[in-house]
N, C-alpha and C positions, 0 to 999 in steps of 0.2 A: 449426399452430404448438406449439401449447401446448406437450408432451408434451415437445416437443423440446430437449435441454444443449448450449442457446447457451455455456456456459460450458467447451464441452468441444470446439467446432466449430473449422474451419481458419477464418484471415480470410476472410471476401468479397472482402475486395479486393486486390489487388498493394500492397507498399511501394515505390514508386520511389524510387531513388539513383541520383542523376546529378553529371556534376561542375559548380559552380557552384552547385547546390544549399544553400539559404539555414537550410531546416532539416538537423536532427541526426537520422538512423534508424539504429533499430538493436534489442537486443536486452535484454530485464534478464528475470533470474534470477530465478525467484520463489521464495519461503522455504513458501509458502503453496503454491503450483503443485507445488515440484517441477518446474519445465522452465522454458522461455524463453515471454516475452510480447512481442510486436513494438511499439515504438511510431515514430512521426514527429517527435520533439520533444522535448528538454530539459522541457520542462514537461511533457509528458504521464508522461516518464519519470517526475518526484517525484512525480506523483501516481499511478504507480504503486508507486512506494514508501508512498507514504501506503497507500495499499490493501493492501497488503500485509502494512504494517504494525498494518491493523485485526483485529482478531481475530474480530471478525463475518466475515469473508471467509473459506469454506471454496474457492472458485475463481473466475478470470476469464480472462477472453479479450480479445482486440482485432477490435476491426470483426467483429464478429459476426453482424452480419447488413442488408442493406441494405430502407429503406424507396421506395415510390416511391407515389404521391397528387396527386390535384390536385384543389386548396386556395378552387377557385372566381373565387380572386383571382388571386391569381401565376399559377397553371396549372399544368402539370408538373412535378414535384418529387421530386426523390431526393436520400436523405440516411444515413450512414453514420456509424453511432455510432463513437466511440473505444472503447470496451467495456464488456462486460457481468458483472455481478460476482453470483458466488450465494452467499448470507448462508449459513451454516449453521443458520435456524430456516426455508431452503430458499425463502424470496424471493429476488427479484431486487430489480437495480441496473443500470440504461444510465447511462453516464456519458459525457457531452462535451465535451470539455476546449478551453477559447479562453476566451480574454482579452477585456475589458469592449473595450478599446481596438478589437479587429478584430470584431466583431461588425459585418457591413451588414446590410439590413434583411432582404432574401434568406437572410440564416441566421440572422436570428430569427425569420425566418415558417417557418422548418426546426426548429428547435431545439423552440418551440408545438407544431408537430405531433408531434416525435416525442413528447414530453409528452405528449400527449394520447392518442398508440396506447399508450403504458405503462400509460396508467391504464384503457385500454380492457382490461389484460388483468392487472392487477394488479402490474405493476413500478413501482419508486420508480424517479426521471428527476434527476439533477439535471447544471446544466452550473456546471463549473466553472473558474475563472481566475488567478492568481495566489497563491501559497502565501505564507502569513509569513514570511521571510526568517530569521530564529532559529528555527522548528520544522521548516522545509525542510533546516536546515543541519546540524540535531541526529539528523534520520532519513537523509541519506545518508549519514551517520558511521557511526548506529549499522546502517544497512541492512552496513557493509561485515564485518561481523560477523554476520549472517540466517543463515549456515549450519549446522547441527550437526555438522561437523568440528570445530569450535573448544571444543565442550561436551566439559566434563570434570567428570563426576556429583561425585564426591569434592571438588571444587572450589566447585562451584556450591551444594552442600548445607553450606558451610563458609559459603560465602558470607549464605545464608538465614540464620545464627547470629545473625553478624557483622550484617549489619545490618536486623536483630527489629525494634531499638527507632531505624531509622536512624541515619547513621552518614555523614560527608563520605565520597566516592568515591574518593577515595585514600588515605584513610585505612584504610579499610574492606579496603580492594585488598589493602595494605600487611599488616596483622592473621592474613590469610592465608596471605601467601606470597610468593615475589618478585610483584613487581607485571607483570613480564616475561606471566611463565607465567598470571595470574590477572583481570590485565583483559582480554582476549580473553572468558574466561567471562563474568564481568560487563557488557559490553557485552552478551555474545549477552543475558543474562538480562533486562539491560534492554527490545533489544527483542523476546522474547517477553512479555515485560509479568509477567515472574514477582517482579521488583524494579521499583521505579518512580524518577522522576524527572522533575521539572519538565522537560520538554523548547521550552517557550516564553515561558519568563521571559528566558535567560540559555543561551550556548553553554555545548555543557558542558565544564564545567572539575575540577582537582581537588580545588576543597571543593563542588561538586553535592552537595545533600543526596538521599541514597539510602534508600531504603524498601519494607517490603514489598509486593508489587504486591497486586491484587483475588484473589488466589488463589493458593496455597502454590503450590512447587515439587512436579514429580511427574515421571522419568525415564522414559523409556521404554525398549523393549528395542535401540532404534538410537541411544540418546544423545541422542535430542531434548528438547528442554522444552515440554512442553505447554502452549495457550496459551488465552487468555482474552478479557474483554474489554477495549477500546479502555483505556488508563488512562494517568496519567500528566496 
């Protein structure tokens, strides 16, 4: 199974939706994949946003495969991880999303077994829970500008010059032009990390300090910004 591109496969099981359901299922449009990735909870959606924002990510898929094994103690076990992520260097990452308080004894055994299976084939594995509130809120906001349709290359170039030495978010936007037209481009560049801001210190505000990202901005033929390693 090693040669299989799990990031390009279909989910290994369905995503049930029914009346009275306590979790919220849906589809997240990934700027990285340029397609939809399903999720089964809002927490999973938030982690999809985080993975989409991570410039090391080049592809991801939900419910990529199901593992089945007998651990010799609990007995027969089956587990379907939440996400498979392919990184730019070719390595893989398997992700399970489950808050600490919702991990039962049997679930803990499944996560340990999944981590061991991933190690056998050289994949990284992480079990993640609740995300930090401020960081999550800022990512949700920037994700609203992740699509390349908001990109204007002339505006992006001007923003790169304005924020070359650092400036307040709204101050810099006004220096380029009408904020109504400029801010969507600015937020897109922050999403692509061509510009950087501290997303963990406080909620984005007009006074948020914006600086150049880890690499300079480069446009492509589609008007989309290039991406790099995670910043901010």
